[in-house]
C-alpha positions as CSV (number, residue, x, y, z in Angstrom):
1,M,-12.9,34.1,-55.6
2,L,-14.6,32.1,-52.8
3,H,-11.2,30.8,-51.9
4,R,-9.9,34.3,-51.4
5,L,-12.8,35.2,-49.3
6,N,-12.3,32.2,-47.1
7,T,-8.7,33.0,-46.7
8,L,-9.5,36.6,-45.8
9,A,-12.0,35.4,-43.2
10,A,-9.6,33.0,-41.7
11,S,-6.9,35.7,-41.5
12,L,-9.4,38.0,-39.8
13,R,-10.4,35.3,-37.4
14,N,-6.7,34.7,-36.5
15,A,-6.1,38.5,-36.0
16,L,-9.2,38.8,-33.8
17,G,-8.2,35.8,-31.8
18,R,-4.7,37.2,-31.2
19,R,-6.2,40.6,-30.2
20,R,-8.7,38.9,-27.9
21,D,-5.9,37.0,-26.2
22,A,-3.8,40.2,-25.8
23,A,-6.8,42.1,-24.4
24,A,-7.5,39.3,-22.0
25,G,-4.0,39.4,-20.8
26,T,-4.1,43.2,-20.4
27,A,-7.4,42.9,-18.5
28,A,-6.0,40.3,-16.2
29,V,-3.0,42.5,-15.4
30,A,-5.2,45.6,-14.9
31,S,-7.5,43.6,-12.7
32,S,-4.7,42.4,-10.6
33,A,-3.3,46.0,-10.2
34,L,-6.7,47.3,-9.3
35,R,-7.2,44.7,-6.7
36,R,-3.9,45.7,-5.1
37,A,-4.7,49.6,-5.2
38,L,-8.4,49.4,-4.1
39,P,-7.9,49.3,-0.3
40,P,-5.7,52.5,-0.1
41,L,-8.0,54.3,-2.5
42,L,-11.0,53.4,-0.3
43,A,-9.2,54.5,2.8
44,L,-8.2,57.8,1.2
45,S,-11.7,58.4,0.0
46,A,-13.1,57.7,3.5
47,V,-10.6,60.1,5.1
48,T,-11.4,62.8,2.4
49,A,-15.1,62.4,3.0
50,L,-14.6,62.5,6.7
51,G,-12.5,65.7,6.5
52,Y,-15.0,67.3,4.2
53,A,-17.8,66.5,6.6
54,V,-15.8,67.8,9.5
55,V,-15.1,71.1,7.7
56,T,-18.6,71.6,6.4
57,H,-20.3,70.3,9.6
58,P,-17.9,70.8,12.5
59,P,-18.8,68.5,15.5
60,V,-17.8,71.2,18.1
61,L,-19.9,74.4,18.0
62,P,-19.5,77.5,20.3
63,V,-22.4,79.2,22.0
64,P,-22.7,82.8,20.8
65,A,-22.9,85.6,23.4
66,G,-26.4,86.4,24.5
67,Q,-27.9,83.2,23.0
68,A,-28.8,79.7,24.2
69,A,-28.1,76.6,22.1
70,L,-30.5,73.6,22.3
71,R,-29.3,70.3,21.0
72,T,-31.9,67.7,20.2
73,N,-31.2,64.0,19.7
74,Q,-32.9,62.8,16.5
75,F,-33.4,59.2,17.8
76,S,-34.3,59.7,21.5
77,G,-35.9,63.1,21.3
78,S,-34.0,64.5,24.4
79,T,-33.0,68.1,24.4
80,T,-29.9,69.6,26.1
81,E,-29.5,73.3,26.7
82,F,-26.1,75.2,26.5
83,R,-25.7,78.9,27.4
84,N,-21.9,79.3,27.3
85,G,-18.8,77.5,26.1
86,S,-18.9,74.9,23.4
87,F,-20.7,71.6,22.8
88,L,-20.5,68.5,20.6
89,R,-22.8,68.0,17.7
90,L,-22.7,64.9,15.6
91,P,-24.2,65.3,12.0
92,G,-27.2,63.2,11.4
93,L,-27.7,62.6,15.1
94,H,-28.1,66.0,16.7
95,E,-30.2,69.0,15.6
96,V,-29.1,72.4,17.0
97,R,-31.2,75.6,17.4
98,Y,-30.2,79.0,18.8
99,F,-32.5,81.2,20.8
100,P,-31.8,84.8,21.9
101,L,-31.6,85.4,25.6
102,R,-31.5,89.2,25.3
103,D,-34.5,91.4,24.6
104,Q,-35.3,91.9,20.9
105,S,-37.0,94.8,19.1
106,Y,-39.5,94.5,16.3
107,H,-40.2,97.5,14.2
108,P,-42.9,96.9,11.5
109,A,-42.0,99.0,8.5
110,A,-45.2,98.1,6.5
111,I,-47.4,100.2,8.8
112,A,-45.0,103.1,9.5
113,K,-46.2,105.3,6.6
114,A,-49.7,106.3,5.4
115,G,-48.7,105.6,1.8
116,G,-46.8,102.3,2.7
117,P,-47.6,98.8,1.5
118,A,-50.0,98.0,4.4
119,P,-51.2,101.2,6.1
120,L,-53.6,101.2,9.1
121,Q,-57.3,102.2,8.7
122,S,-59.0,104.4,11.3
123,V,-62.7,104.3,12.1
124,E,-63.3,107.0,9.4
125,G,-61.6,104.8,6.8
126,L,-58.5,107.0,6.5
127,S,-55.1,105.4,5.9
128,I,-52.6,106.3,8.5
129,G,-49.1,105.2,9.4
130,L,-47.9,104.3,12.9
131,D,-44.3,104.2,14.1
132,L,-44.5,101.1,16.4
133,N,-41.7,99.5,18.4
134,V,-42.3,96.1,20.1
135,R,-39.8,94.9,22.7
136,W,-40.0,91.2,23.4
137,G,-38.0,88.3,24.8
138,L,-38.2,84.5,25.2
139,D,-39.1,82.8,28.4
140,A,-35.8,81.3,29.4
141,A,-37.3,78.6,31.6
142,R,-39.3,77.2,28.6
143,L,-36.6,77.0,26.0
144,P,-36.7,73.2,25.6
145,E,-40.4,73.3,25.0
146,L,-40.2,76.3,22.7
147,S,-37.5,74.6,20.6
148,R,-40.1,72.0,19.5
149,R,-43.0,74.5,19.1
150,L,-41.7,77.7,17.7
151,P,-40.7,78.1,14.0
152,D,-37.2,79.0,13.0
153,D,-38.0,82.7,12.2
154,I,-39.9,83.7,15.3
155,E,-40.1,87.4,14.4
156,A,-41.6,86.8,11.0
157,D,-43.8,83.9,11.8
158,V,-45.0,84.7,15.3
159,I,-44.4,88.3,16.3
160,A,-45.3,90.0,13.0
161,P,-48.7,88.3,12.6
162,A,-49.6,88.8,16.2
163,V,-48.7,92.5,16.0
164,Q,-50.6,93.1,12.8
165,A,-53.7,91.3,14.2
166,V,-53.8,93.4,17.4
167,V,-52.8,96.7,15.9
168,Y,-55.2,96.6,13.0
169,K,-58.1,95.7,15.3
170,Q,-57.3,98.4,17.9
171,I,-56.7,101.2,15.4
172,A,-59.9,100.4,13.5
173,K,-61.8,101.3,16.6
174,R,-60.3,104.8,17.0
175,T,-60.6,108.0,15.2
176,V,-57.7,109.8,13.7
177,R,-57.9,112.6,16.3
178,E,-57.8,110.0,19.2
179,I,-54.9,108.2,17.6
180,F,-53.0,111.4,16.9
181,S,-53.5,113.3,20.2
182,S,-56.1,112.5,22.8
183,Q,-55.8,108.7,23.4
184,R,-52.3,107.7,22.4
185,A,-51.4,106.5,25.9
186,E,-54.7,104.4,26.1
187,I,-54.1,102.9,22.7
188,A,-50.5,101.9,23.7
189,A,-51.8,100.3,26.9
190,A,-54.5,98.4,25.1
191,L,-52.1,97.1,22.5
192,E,-49.6,96.1,25.1
193,A,-52.2,94.2,27.2
194,E,-53.7,92.3,24.3
195,L,-50.4,91.5,22.6
196,R,-48.9,90.3,25.9
197,A,-51.7,87.8,26.4
198,R,-51.5,86.6,22.8
199,L,-47.7,86.1,22.8
200,A,-47.6,84.5,26.3
201,T,-49.2,81.4,24.9
202,D,-46.2,80.9,22.7
203,G,-43.7,81.4,25.5
204,I,-42.8,85.0,24.4
205,Q,-42.7,87.7,27.0
206,L,-43.7,91.2,25.9
207,K,-41.6,93.9,27.5
208,S,-43.1,97.1,26.1
209,V,-45.0,98.6,23.2
210,Q,-44.0,102.2,22.3
211,I,-45.9,104.4,19.8
212,G,-43.9,107.0,18.0
213,S,-45.0,109.4,15.3
214,V,-48.3,109.1,13.5
215,D,-48.2,109.6,9.8
216,L,-51.4,111.3,8.5
217,P,-52.5,111.9,4.9
218,P,-51.4,115.3,3.7
219,D,-54.9,116.8,3.2
220,Y,-56.0,115.5,6.6
221,R,-52.8,116.8,8.2
222,R,-53.4,120.3,6.9
223,G,-57.0,120.2,8.1
224,M,-55.9,118.8,11.5
225,D,-53.3,121.5,11.8
226,S,-55.9,124.2,11.1
227,L,-58.3,122.5,13.5
228,L,-55.6,122.2,16.2
229,A,-54.8,125.9,15.7
230,D,-58.4,126.8,16.1
231,S,-58.7,124.5,19.1
232,L,-55.6,126.1,20.6
233,A,-56.9,129.6,20.0
234,S,-60.2,128.5,21.7
235,E,-58.3,126.9,24.6
236,R,-56.2,130.0,24.9
237,M,-59.3,132.3,25.0
238,R,-60.9,130.0,27.5
239,Y,-57.8,130.1,29.7
240,T,-57.6,133.9,29.3
241,L,-61.3,134.2,30.4
242,E,-60.6,131.9,33.3
243,I,-57.6,133.8,34.3
244,A,-59.5,137.1,34.1
245,D,-62.3,135.6,36.2
246,K,-59.8,134.3,38.7
247,K,-58.2,137.8,38.8
248,V,-61.6,139.4,39.5
249,K,-62.3,136.8,42.2
250,E,-58.8,137.4,43.6
251,T,-59.4,141.1,43.7
252,E,-62.7,140.6,45.5
253,L,-61.0,138.2,48.0
254,Q,-58.2,140.7,48.5
255,A,-60.7,143.5,49.1
256,A,-62.6,141.4,51.6
257,A,-59.4,140.3,53.2
258,D,-58.3,143.9,53.5
259,K,-61.6,144.9,55.0
260,V,-61.5,142.1,57.5
261,R,-57.8,143.0,58.2
262,R,-58.7,146.7,58.8
263,E,-61.6,145.8,61.0
264,T,-59.5,143.3,62.9
265,A,-56.7,145.9,63.2
266,A,-59.2,148.6,64.4
267,E,-60.7,146.2,67.0
268,A,-57.2,145.2,68.1
269,A,-56.1,148.9,68.3
270,G,-59.3,149.7,70.4
271,R,-58.7,146.8,72.7
272,E,-55.0,147.9,73.0
273,Q,-56.1,151.4,73.9
274,I,-58.6,150.2,76.5
275,I,-56.0,147.9,78.0
276,A,-53.4,150.6,77.9
277,A,-55.8,153.1,79.7
278,R,-56.6,150.5,82.3
279,A,-52.9,149.7,82.7
280,Q,-52.2,153.5,83.0
281,E,-54.9,153.9,85.6
282,E,-53.5,151.0,87.6
283,A,-50.0,152.4,87.2
284,M,-51.0,155.9,88.3
285,K,-52.2,154.5,91.6
286,H,-48.6,153.5,92.2
287,V,-46.9,156.3,90.3
288,L,-48.5,159.2,92.2
289,P,-47.2,158.3,95.6
290,F,-43.9,157.6,94.0
291,K,-43.9,161.0,92.3
292,Q,-44.8,162.7,95.6
293,K,-41.9,161.0,97.3
294,L,-39.7,161.9,94.3
295,I,-40.7,165.6,94.7
296,E,-40.0,165.5,98.4
297,Q,-36.7,163.8,97.7
298,R,-35.7,166.4,95.1
299,A,-36.7,169.3,97.6
300,L,-34.5,167.7,100.2
301,E,-31.7,167.2,97.7
302,A,-32.0,170.9,96.7
303,Q,-31.8,172.0,100.3
304,A,-28.8,169.8,100.8
305,E,-27.2,171.1,97.7
306,S,-27.9,174.8,98.7
307,A,-26.3,174.1,102.1
308,A,-23.4,172.4,100.5
309,R,-22.9,175.3,98.1
310,I,-23.0,177.8,101.0
311,K,-20.5,175.8,103.0
312,Q,-18.4,175.5,99.9
313,A,-18.5,179.3,99.3
314,E,-17.6,180.0,102.9
315,G,-14.8,177.6,102.6
316,Q,-13.6,179.2,99.4
317,A,-13.8,182.7,101.0
318,Q,-11.9,181.7,104.0
319,A,-9.3,180.0,101.8
320,R,-9.0,183.2,99.8
321,R,-8.5,185.3,102.9
322,I,-5.8,182.9,104.0
323,E,-4.2,183.1,100.6
324,I,-4.3,186.9,100.6
325,D,-2.7,187.1,104.1
326,A,-0.1,184.6,103.1
327,E,0.6,186.6,99.9
328,A,0.9,189.9,101.9
329,A,3.2,188.4,104.3
330,A,5.3,186.9,101.5
331,R,5.4,190.3,99.8
332,Q,6.4,192.0,103.0
333,K,9.2,189.5,103.5
334,L,10.3,190.1,99.9
335,A,10.3,193.9,100.4
336,D,12.3,193.5,103.6
337,A,14.7,191.2,101.8
338,E,15.0,193.7,98.9
339,A,15.6,196.7,101.3
340,Y,18.2,194.7,103.2
341,R,19.8,193.7,99.9
342,V,19.9,197.4,98.7
343,A,21.4,198.5,102.0
344,Q,24.0,195.8,101.8
345,V,24.7,196.7,98.2
346,G,25.0,200.4,99.0
347,K,27.3,199.6,101.9
348,A,29.4,197.4,99.6
349,N,29.4,200.1,96.9
350,A,30.4,202.8,99.4
351,G,33.2,200.7,100.7
352,Q,34.3,199.9,97.2
353,M,34.1,203.6,96.2
354,A,36.1,204.6,99.2
355,T,38.7,202.0,98.4
356,E,38.8,203.1,94.7
357,G,39.0,206.8,95.8
358,A,41.9,206.0,98.0
359,L,43.4,204.0,95.2
360,L,42.8,206.8,92.6
361,T,44.2,209.3,95.0
362,K,47.3,207.2,95.3
363,H,47.5,206.3,91.7
364,P,45.7,208.9,89.5
365,L,46.7,207.2,86.2
366,L,44.2,204.4,87.0
367,V,41.4,206.6,85.8
368,Q,43.1,207.0,82.4
369,K,43.7,203.2,82.3
370,A,40.1,202.4,83.2
371,M,38.8,204.9,80.6
372,A,41.2,203.5,78.0
373,D,40.1,200.0,78.8
374,K,36.4,200.9,78.4
375,L,37.1,202.8,75.1
376,S,39.6,200.4,73.7
377,D,37.1,198.4,71.6
378,K,35.6,201.6,70.2
379,V,38.4,204.2,69.9
380,Q,41.8,203.4,68.5
381,V,43.4,206.9,68.6
382,I,42.9,209.6,71.3
383,I,44.0,213.1,70.6
384,A,44.5,215.1,73.8
385,P,43.7,218.7,73.6
386,P,46.4,221.1,74.2
387,G,46.8,222.3,77.8
388,S,45.3,219.2,79.3
389,G,47.9,219.3,82.0
390,G,48.9,215.7,81.3
391,F,45.5,214.1,82.0
392,I,43.6,213.4,78.8
393,G,40.3,212.9,80.5
394,N,40.1,216.2,82.3
395,A,38.1,217.7,79.5
396,L,35.5,214.9,79.9
397,L,35.0,215.3,83.6
398,A,32.4,217.9,84.5
399,G,33.5,220.9,86.5
400,V,37.2,220.4,85.8
401,Q,38.7,223.2,83.8
402,P,42.0,222.6,82.0
403,Q,44.9,224.6,83.3
404,P,47.0,226.4,80.7
405,K,50.3,224.9,80.3
406,A,53.3,225.7,78.2
407,E,53.3,224.1,74.8
408,P,55.6,221.1,74.9
409,A,58.3,220.5,72.4
410,A,57.6,218.7,69.2
411,G,59.3,215.5,70.2
412,E,57.5,215.3,73.5
413,A,54.1,215.9,71.8
414,A,54.8,213.1,69.3
415,A,55.9,210.8,72.1
416,E,52.7,211.5,74.1
417,K,50.6,210.9,71.0
418,E,52.3,207.6,70.4
């Protein structure tokens, strides 16, 4: 039994020795391979770490618009300011802070409402809310100094405490009525003056402080509204009485002015009448001789006009006589001419009748022809009475009696009729 145990232990020792030898060989191979792969792995790790550092902490940073970047060297403590472009920042060596160059506005919401988390307290102990707007900016010339002094959150760590300290102190001195209506401008001026002096020590420039709406408790607001309504009614009544008083004074002044105006007008009218009378008196001294001369001139003009009219009438009468004489002479000449014309016409008619009588004596049928010519446009058929003796006009001539004549034959009568 012991022998078996010894044999088993020897076999185990042999197996372990073989495994130990195999493990030593494998370890030697692995150690040799690791020694060969270690430098590339180290280089790759360094590159990876460097890339990660560059990605998470880039060495070149841009300057945002409206801000200034201050880079502080951790070893030397020097500060460099950048306001545009980009700059180099080495992690672990440089620390960078950004400061706004533009004006900033701070609006505390905690004090805006009477029921808010931190309302203001008036001198009466009433909680009120105040809509406040603080406009501020950093002193650009002191940025390197401010980068070492000011905290990271300037608005929360510097502006807000300063505003609360000043506002609570100033509001606690005032009544609600003063804050709400009468002294709002004075309160804003006091806040701005005290807050500007407090922030100037930290390199912060206060631009303005503006007070907006005032939030009052509901009960007090109702009472304030009623009080304001009564005050407005009282003010309205006071203004109404003042206006009525001024109207009375205006009426009195107008009456006095009218009285003075009428007196002045009466005095001026009297002076004008006196001056006019004196002027008329002085003028009459010159007017009377002038009027006397004017009367004499008009008398002479009347005499001259009378003489001229007489001369004109005499001239017209003489001209009329001349015209009458000329007209009588002309009529006489016309009468003489007419008598001469009648005589000449009578002579011409007598000569013509003598010539015609001789012609008729010589040619008696001309009478019938002349008569027929005169009656030709009125009479187409002439019937000669029987016994006319051959002259159809004998019956028409006065004092000529037709001679009885033998009745012609039927053919001759027809021929004559034709």
